[in-house]
Phi, psi and omega in degrees: 000136179280132170228179184303316183292315180297315181294319178299314180296322178296312179297320179297317177299314180298312183292325183283318188251331185260322183306318178302322178291321178297319183285320189263317183219067183297339180290350181250029177247130182230138178251134182258133182226140174237193184294345180263352180123203181292134182225358178175183179206163175220138175232148181207165174222147182283322183233101185297321181295314178296319178300314180299317179296316177296321180297317178300322183279321190259328188253317186295329177302322177294320179294314182294326183287341181088357182296323178296318180301313181294319180295315180297315180301316180299310183290326179294323177292315181297318183291328180283344178280339183287000000 
C-alpha cells in the first residue's frame, strides 16, 4: 500500500538516479515487461565521463539546492490524499 513515506522514497529514488538519464540520454532507457506487467528497467549511457560532466552541470544543482526534495515531498503528500 502506498503511503507518504513509500511514495516519497520512490520519487526520491527516481529523481536521484533515473532523472539524469531521462534528462541527458533518454534514448538509453529501457523498460522490461513480462506477462504480468512491468517488472524492471535498465538505464545506460554511451560515455560515462561525458555523462558525469553533464550531470554535474545540469542535474546536481537541483539536488544540492533542495528544490527536488521539496517538490517530491509536496507531490508525494498530494498523491496519497487522492
